[in-house]
N, C-alpha and C positions, 0 to 999 in steps of 0.2 A: 455509431461505428462498432463493428464487432472486434473482439480481441484479435482475431486471426488476421484481420485487415489493418492492424496497428504497424507503426514503423517497427522495423527490425535493425539489427546492429549492422551499421554501414549506411542506413538512410539518413538524409540530412536532418530529420526531426527526431531521430533516436534519443539524443541526449534530453530533449525537452520531455519526451514520452516517459522515459525512464525516471526523470525527476518528478514527474507527476504522479507516477505510480509509487515511487519511494515516499512521497509526502502524504499520499492517502494511506499507504500501508502504517507510516509512522502515526498518523491520526488514529487509525483503528486500534494499533497496539496500546496507544495510550489510553484510549477510551477503554479498552478491555481490562488494562491494569488498574485503571481508577475504579472501575466496577466490581474488580475482583474475580473476572471471568477469564477464561482461556478459550481460545479458538484454535482448531487445527488448520492445516494449510488449505483445506477445501473451504472452510468457513471464512478464512481471510480472504481467500481469492474471491469469493462472492461478495463480500463486504467492500473490497476494492473496486470490483466491477460496478456495484451500485454507486459508489462514491463518484466514480469517474464516468458513469453512464456508459460503460462499455457493454456491448452484448455478449453473452456467454451461452447462447442457445445450443451450440453444437459442441461435440466432445473435443473438436480440434481448437474451438474458441477457448474453452476451459483450459485445455492442456497448455496453450500458449502462455495464457495469463498465469496459471499455476506456477509455471516454469520460472517466470519472472519474479513472482511473489517469493518463491522459495529461495531464490538467489538474493533478493533484497531484505529478507526478514531480518538477518543478523545486523543489517546496517541500521534498519528501523529500531530494533530493540537498543542498539547502542545510542541512537539518537534519542530515545526515550530516557534511557538511563542518564545520559550526559545532562539533559534538560532537567531532570528531577533532581540531580546534584547541584547543578548551578543554580537553580531557583528554589531550593529547599522543598521540593515536592510540589511547588505551586507553578501552575500553568497560567501564562497570561490569557486573557480573553480580550479579543479583539472585537470591539463594538463597531458596527458599520452605520 
């Protein structure tokens, strides 16, 4: 699926899609902080697209996903900070 075809506000699947993007963004933020790297919005958008297997082949696709990443980034950073404080800097590893 391309990012421009993803659910938009008001669609029945919007909340689920937004939650998936927020979870992927939180994972990327945590990975980057653990490695000591930083990414700008463009880099984060591409990382999130890769993790969610969303196509961003056109400028419209990229802009749609980038807008969502920009709006969710403060939430992702707060989730990482809260997790770090609650777990003393340790992240649980889920083994399947």
